[in-house]
Every structure is written in structure tokens, then in C-alpha cells.
C-alpha positions as CSV (number, residue, x, y, z in Angstrom):
1,M,49.7,-59.5,-3.6
2,I,49.5,-57.1,-0.8
3,D,47.9,-53.1,-1.4
4,V,50.6,-50.9,0.3
5,L,49.7,-48.2,1.2
6,Y,52.2,-44.9,2.3
7,F,51.0,-41.5,3.6
8,A,52.1,-37.9,4.5
9,W,56.3,-37.8,4.2
10,V,56.5,-41.2,3.5
11,R,54.4,-41.0,0.3
12,E,56.6,-38.1,-0.7
13,R,59.7,-40.1,-0.3
14,I,58.7,-43.3,-2.1
15,G,56.7,-41.1,-5.0
16,L,53.4,-43.1,-4.5
17,P,50.6,-43.1,-3.3
18,K,49.3,-47.0,-3.0
19,E,51.3,-50.0,-4.8
20,R,50.6,-53.4,-5.0
21,V,53.5,-55.9,-4.1
22,D,54.1,-59.6,-5.0
23,T,55.7,-60.7,-1.3
24,S,56.4,-63.8,0.1
25,A,57.3,-61.5,3.8
26,A,55.5,-63.2,6.8
27,T,55.3,-60.2,8.6
28,V,55.4,-56.5,8.3
29,A,59.1,-55.9,9.0
30,E,59.9,-58.8,6.5
31,L,58.1,-56.7,4.0
32,V,59.7,-53.5,4.6
33,A,63.0,-55.4,4.3
34,E,62.2,-56.4,0.8
35,L,60.6,-52.5,0.3
36,K,64.1,-51.2,1.5
37,A,65.6,-53.3,-0.6
38,R,64.1,-52.3,-3.7
39,E,65.5,-48.5,-3.9
40,D,67.1,-45.9,-2.4
41,R,63.5,-44.0,-2.0
42,Y,62.2,-46.9,-0.3
43,A,65.3,-47.1,2.0
44,A,65.1,-43.5,2.6
45,A,61.3,-44.0,3.3
46,F,61.8,-47.0,5.9
47,A,65.4,-45.7,7.6
48,D,64.0,-45.4,10.6
49,I,61.1,-47.2,11.0
50,S,60.1,-45.9,15.0
51,A,59.2,-43.1,13.0
52,L,56.4,-44.7,11.4
53,R,53.0,-46.6,12.6
54,V,51.6,-49.1,10.5
55,A,48.0,-50.7,10.2
56,V,47.2,-54.3,8.9
57,D,43.8,-54.4,6.8
58,Q,43.2,-51.0,8.9
59,E,43.9,-51.9,12.2
60,L,46.9,-50.6,14.2
61,A,49.4,-53.3,13.9
62,D,53.1,-53.9,15.5
63,F,55.8,-54.2,12.8
64,D,56.1,-57.6,13.8
65,A,52.6,-58.8,12.8
66,P,51.9,-61.7,10.6
67,L,51.0,-60.8,7.0
68,A,48.7,-63.9,6.2
69,G,45.4,-63.2,5.0
70,V,45.9,-59.4,4.9
71,R,44.8,-57.4,1.9
72,E,46.3,-53.9,3.1
73,V,49.3,-52.5,4.7
74,A,49.8,-49.1,5.4
75,F,52.7,-47.0,6.7
76,F,52.5,-43.5,8.0
77,P,54.0,-41.1,10.6
78,P,52.3,-41.0,14.2
79,M,49.6,-38.8,14.1
80,T,49.4,-35.6,16.0
81,G,46.6,-33.9,18.5
82,G,45.7,-30.7,18.4
């Protein structure tokens, strides 16, 4: 089980701030594919992953990051300074 956190417009589209996911995914990209296949709101939130950033156990990561031993994955839009 992995805790999956959603922030900003990702949370708005999915309708949840966080959920526990039972996954067989080996990478973040595979997890995204599993989530997108669930229902339309996930497909909408992950339609353009180039518009997203991901953190694995609170460390910025790439979508090809492995999930072995990971407890938490967070998805959020890029942060802008200002």
C-alpha cells in the first residue's frame, strides 16, 4: 500500500487530497497508468503528465522512479516563484 497525495488542481480534479492505493506498479509512470484506468476524473488529472511534478517519499523524482519500498507518492503542479 502506498499513500498517494494530490495537491492544487490535481486534488480538485480527483476530488481527494489523499488516498491509500494497493498497487503492483514498479514505477511512478506505471502507478499513473493504473490511476488513469480507474475512472475519468483520474484520466483528466493525469492527461498531461508534463504539467505535473512528482515527489517520492518527499523527494522530487521522475516518473520513471522505482516504487520498491516507497511509502508515499505526491503529485502537484510545478511551483512558481514570486
